[in-house]
N, C-alpha and C positions, 0 to 999 in steps of 0.2 A: 504494500500500500504506500502511496505517496501522500503523507499527512498534510503537506502544504497545499496540494491540489484539492484534496477533500475538504480541508478547512476553508479554502477560498470559495469553493462552489457552494458549500452549505451556508457560508456567511452571506453570499449574495441572495440565496434562497430566503434566508431569514429577513434580509433587507426588504425583499418584495412583500413578505408577510407584514412587516412593520408599516409599509406604505398602505396596505389594505386596511390596517387598523386606523391609520390616520384618516383615511377616507370615511370610514364609519364614524370616527370621532367628529369629523366636520359635519356629517349629517346630524349627529346628536347636538352639535353646537347650534345649528340653525333650525332644529325641530322645535315645535312649540308645545310638545306634550310634556307634562310635568314628569320630573325624574330623569330626563335626558342629560341634565347637567352633571349628574353623577356618572352616567354612562360615558359622557364626553371625557371626564377626568380619568376614568378607568381605562378607556381606550388610548388616550394620549400617554398616560403613564406606561401602559403596556407596550405601546409603540416605542417609547423611549428606552425601556429596558431591552426590548428585542433588538432595537437599532444599535444599541451600544455593544451587545454581544455579537451582532452581525459584523460590526466594524472591527472588533477584535479579531474575529475569525478571518475576515478578508485581509487585514493587514498582516496577520500571522502567516497567511499563505503567500505573501509577497505581492508587490504591486505589479510585477511584470510576469506574465505567463509565457514560458518558452516551449511548452509542450503543445504539439499540434493536434492531438486527439486524446480522448479520455480512455485509458485502458479499461478493459472489462471489469477487472477486480475493483478499481476505484469507482467505476460507474455503479456497481452493485452496492458498494459501501455508501455512496452518496444517496442512493435510493432509500436504503434502510434507515440511515441516520437522518436523512432529510424528513421523512415522515414522522419519526420519533420526535425530533426537535420541533418541527412545525406544530405537532400536537401538544407538546409540552408548553411552548411559549404561547400558543393559541389559547391556552386555558387561563392565562393571566387576567384577561378582562372579567371572567366569571368569578375570580377570587376577589378582585378589587372593587367590583360594583355591587352595591346592595341589591337584593337580599344576600347575595354572596354564596359561593360554594366552597367546600374545603378543597385541598389540593388534589385529592384523589378524584372527587366529583368533577372538578374543573378539567382535569386531564381526560376523564371519560367523555365529558361533553365535547371537548375540543376534538378528540380522536374520532368521536361519532360524527362530527361535522366534516372533517377533512377526509374521512374514509367514506363519506356519504352513507353512513349507516342509518342515522335518524333516531337511534335510541337516546333517551334523555333521563337525567336524574332530577329534573325540575318538576316539582309537584304542582306548581301553579305557574305556567308559562306566562300568562297574561300579567303577572305581578312584576315582570322584569321590564326595564325601560326599552323603548323601541330601538334605541341605538345598539343595545346589546343583542336584541333579536335580529337586527340587520346583520351584525357581525356573525351571528349564528348561521344565518342563511348564506352569507358570503363565503364562510369556510366550506360549506357544501358545494357552492358553485366552483370554487377553486379546486376542491378535491375531485369534482366531477370530471373536469377536463384533465385532471391529473396535474397537481401543482408542479411536478417535475417536467411534464410535457410542456407546460406553459413556460417553464424555465429553459427548455430547449431552444425556443425562439430567441431568447436573450443570449444564450451561449453562442448561437450561430453568428450573431453580430460581434461577439467578442473574439471570433476567430478560432473557437475551439470546436473540433469535430464532436458531434453529439449523438452519433448513431447508436453507440452502445448504451448510452443513458436512455435514449428513447425506447430501445428494445426491452430494457429492464423495467420500464413503467408499464405494469401489466395491462392497463386498460387499452393500450394501443399496440399490442403485438399482432403481427399478421404479415402475410406474404406481400400484401400490396404496398407496405411501407418502403420497399426497396425500389419502387418504380420511379422515384424522383429523389432529389436531394431531400434529406430528412427534415431540414428546417422548412422547406417549402411545404412539405406535407403537414408539418405541425402548425404552420401558420394558416393553412387551408382549414385544418380542423378547428382552430380557434375561431375563424370567421364563421364556419358553419354553426359552431356551438353558440357563438354570440348572436347570430341571426335567429336561431330557434328561440333563444332566451327573449329577444325583443318581440318576436311574433307572439310568444306565449303571454308575455306581459300585456301587450296591446289587446290581445283577445280577452284576458281576464278583466282588464280595465273597461272594455266595452260591455262587459257583463255586470258592471256596477261595483266591482271591487274598488277599494281605494288604491291609490298608486302604491302606497307602502305595502299593503297586503298582496297586491298583484305582483310586485317585484319579488317579495319574499317567497311566495308560492311558485313563481316562475323559476327562480334559482333552485328551489328544492325539487321541482318537477323535472327540469332539464338535467340536473345532476343525478336524478333518481335517488335523492337523499331523504326527503320526507319531513324535514323540519317545517313546522307551521307556527305562526305567531299566536295561534288559538289552542286552547286546551282540548277542544273537540276536533282539532285538525280540520280537514276539508268538510267533515260532518257539520261544522259550524254553519255552512251555507246550504245544507241539505233541505232546510225548510223554506228557503227563499223560493219565490215563484219560478226563478230561472235556475234553481239549484241543480236540477238535472242537467242543464246545459253546461254549467261550470264543471260538474263531474265528468261529463262527456269530453269536454275540451282538455281537461287535465289527463284523462285516460288516454286520449290520442297522443298527447305530448310524452307521457310516460312510455307508451308503446314505441313511439318514434325513437326515443333515446335509449331504448333497450336493444335496438338493432345496432349492427356494426357501423360505426361512424366512418370507417375507411371505405365502406360501400358507397357512402355519399360522395367521398372524394373521387373515386373512380367513375361514378356516374356523372359528376360534374365535368370530367374529362372525356365524357361520351363513350365510355367503355360499356356498352349496353350488354355485351355478352356476359359480363360479370353478374348482372342481375339475373340472367337465366341460370347461372351456375350456383347462385346463392341458395344454400341448403339451410343454414342456421336460421334465417328469417322465416322460411317456409315452415320449418319444424316448430319454431316458437309460436307462430300464428296458429298452427294446428293444435298444439298442446293447450294454448290459451282458450281457443274456441271449444275444445272438448271439455276442459275443466269448467268453463262457465256454464255450458249446457248441463253438465252433470250436477253441479251444485244447485243451479237455479231450478232445474227440473225436479231434482230430488226434494228440495225444500218445498216446492209447490205441491208435489205429490203427497208429501207427508202432512201438508196443511200448515206448515210453519209460516208461510207467507203467500200472498198472491203472486202469480207467475211474473207479472211485469215488475213488481217491486223486488222479487227475488232475483230477476234478471239484472235489474239496475244495481242492486247490492253486489251480486256475484261478479258482474263485469268490472266494477271499479276495484273491488278487493282483490280479485284474481290478477288483474294487470298490475296493481300496486305491489302485490307480493312477488309475482314473477319477475317484475322489473327491479325488485329489491328497493322500491321507493319507500314503502311503509306508511303512506297516507292512509287515513281511516275515515270511513263514513258509517260503518256498521260494526258491531261487536261480534266478530266471528267466533268468539269463545262460546257464544250461545247457540252456535250451529251444531248439527249432528257430528258425532265423532268421525264419521267417514269423510265429511267435508273438511274437517281439520287435518285429516291425513293427506288429502289432496293438496291442501295449502302447504303442509310440511314438505311434501315432495317438490312443490314449486319453489319453496325457499331454498332447498338444496340445489336445485338445478340452476336457477338464476336466469340471466339474459344471454345475449349473444356475446361471443368473443369480440373485443374491440368496441364494446359499448361502455356506458357509465355504470352499468348494472354489475352486481356482484354474483356470488354463487359459483358453482362448478363450471358453468357456461355450457350452452347448448352444443358447441363444437366438440367438447370432450365427450358429451353424451353420445354424439353421433359416432365418434371414433369407437367408443365402447360397444355400442349396439352393432355396428358393422363388423367389428372384430369378433364379437360373440357369435354373430351369424356365421362368419367364416369358419370359426372353430367347430361349430356344430355341424356344418356341412362337411368339413374335413374329417369328421369322425367316421363317415361312411363313404367319403370320396377323398382318400388321403393324398392322391396324386394331383388333385385339382389345384391349379395355380390361380391365386386371387390377386386383384389389384384394388387396393383400398383407396377411395377418393372421397374427399370432403371439400365442398365449395369449388369443385373443379381442380383441386390440388391433390397430387398423389401423396399419400401418407406412407412413408417407408417404415421399416421395422423399428428403427431407432425412435422415430417420433411416436409410434404406437406404444413402445415400451415406456417412454417418458410419460405418456398420457395415463397408462395403467398405473404407473408408480405414483403419479400425482393423485389420482382418484383414491388409491389405497391409503396414501399418507393423509389425505384430507379427511377421510372418514375416521381413521385412527385418531387423529388429533381431535376430532369432534367428540369421540367417545372419551378419550383421556381428559379433555377439558371439562366435560360434564362431571366427571369424577372430582376434578380439582375444585370446581365451583361448589359441589356438594360438601367437600372437605372444608373449604374456606367459610362456608355458611353453616358449619356444624353447630347444632344447638339452637338454630333459628327456625326449626320446623319447616324448612323449605322442601318442596316436593320435587321428585325426580322429573316431573313434567316441566317444572319451572327451570331446573338446572339445564335440561336438554334444550328448552326453548330459548333460554338466555344465550347459550353457546351457539346455537344455530343462528339466532338473530345477529350475534356479534361477528362470527367468522364469515357469514354469508352477506354481511353488510345490509341487513334488511330493516331493522328497527324494532318493531314489535315481535314478541315471541308467543309463548303459550303459558298458561298458568298465571302466576303472579306478575308476569311481564307481558301480559296480553295487550291487545290494542287500546284498552281503556286504563292501563296501568303504566307505571314507569319503573326505572331501575334504582330509584332513590333509596329503597329500603335495604339494598345490599351494603355490606361492610366495605371499608376503604380498600382492603386487599383485593376484594372481588372486583371493585371498580377498576383498579389498576390492571388486573389480569384480563378483564373483558375488554378494556381499552387496547391493551397489547394484542388481544385476539382480533380485534377489528382491523388493526394495521396488518397483522399477519394475513388475514383473508384478503384485504385490499391489494396487497403486494403478491398475492398468490404464493405464499409460503417462503420461497427460497431467498428473496432479497432481504428478508428480515432474519431468517434462521442463520444466514451466513455470518451475521454479526457475533454469533456465539461460538464460532470456530477461531481459535487463537491464530491459526495459520493465515487467516484473512487479514490480520492486523500487522503482520510482519512487513517491515520496510523492504524496499528493493532499490 
């Protein structure tokens, strides 16, 4: 590892975070709502602390960079350290602004924002100043595009090759990234991301949301994060005369952002063949349609709700869960057990590779399903030669092995983490359903879970150690395991 290079890059990253804090502080300064003077002070103080640490890191790394590219090992270290430091310093405003959170709760809330998880320890969200709620949404917006991918565009202008950094930011891995210079692709992604955010905001504003609520919900929807300035989440608007239209619009945006963003890049370059080869999106749409019909039809058949109301509830919740956004309009804890099992599977699967969604990703599911089919056929036709393809790309044996290893490791970490949460909460009468739900919500970056962390509950009742562990688990899932786990290997820290 080159400590000077890593220090300088992470320092610039924290500097960008400090700038975002200042912007939210300026909003609080000119906002007319009571309490925002405290938010302004907290955000400016946090920006000052973060900026000082950033300056120390930048200057310790040297004012002149002589290296022409970021080596792979340093890129991985920057990714892991970058997300940890961003989450740590991003929690400062929650500690400094009344009603205030303890250090563990602040880290949890910040990690939940940057990883676009959407879980919260706030028992009364509406009691917080609007400046803090804006910062809360901004962290999700930055995390959605991948704060390190956003950083790639800056690095390109600094003369540093950033291809390895881009590839290790898990949200935008994919074969299409090599079709042009990486900074051009990252800038195109930023433009697409920003345009969708603006369109979503204008749509919500046209539906009579205030500008503040429209911006906050748009940043949360586009990032598939799920933070809302209301305790009832999007359910706050369900009783409005146009509440169904707001839900429909947010559902469309969540679905749009759970698809591969690199697909939008190649379509803008008029590569229409790529649309025909897209399997991830087709599978996702099929799974969502089937899940919605099963849940809505089943609830209507059992007499739990009228079909149209059941269809409305199921459509929003299924897309919200599958996209790992976590917005809520209905309490799915009251639904039949089989409905919750479907939602649990959707939590595990997540959205498409290259999207802002979390979970295992549809692409890996495709590799698993096709590999399983091949192995079953090979049992009675051992000499048959297979060619495994996903999204028009040939998946070789090495890629298939890595996928199977990831799936196995992911599931093992889920089981082990549920045991850890149960151990940390020993004596608190926490149920196994809650342990599993909390872990699944954290590592898949969803937000709500099951049991005591369901859609109408929060994570505030957990102990400090559990908050820290779940926050770390969110980052682990967001970076798809390896970029964070590598920090625990001493060999990665050796100088070269």
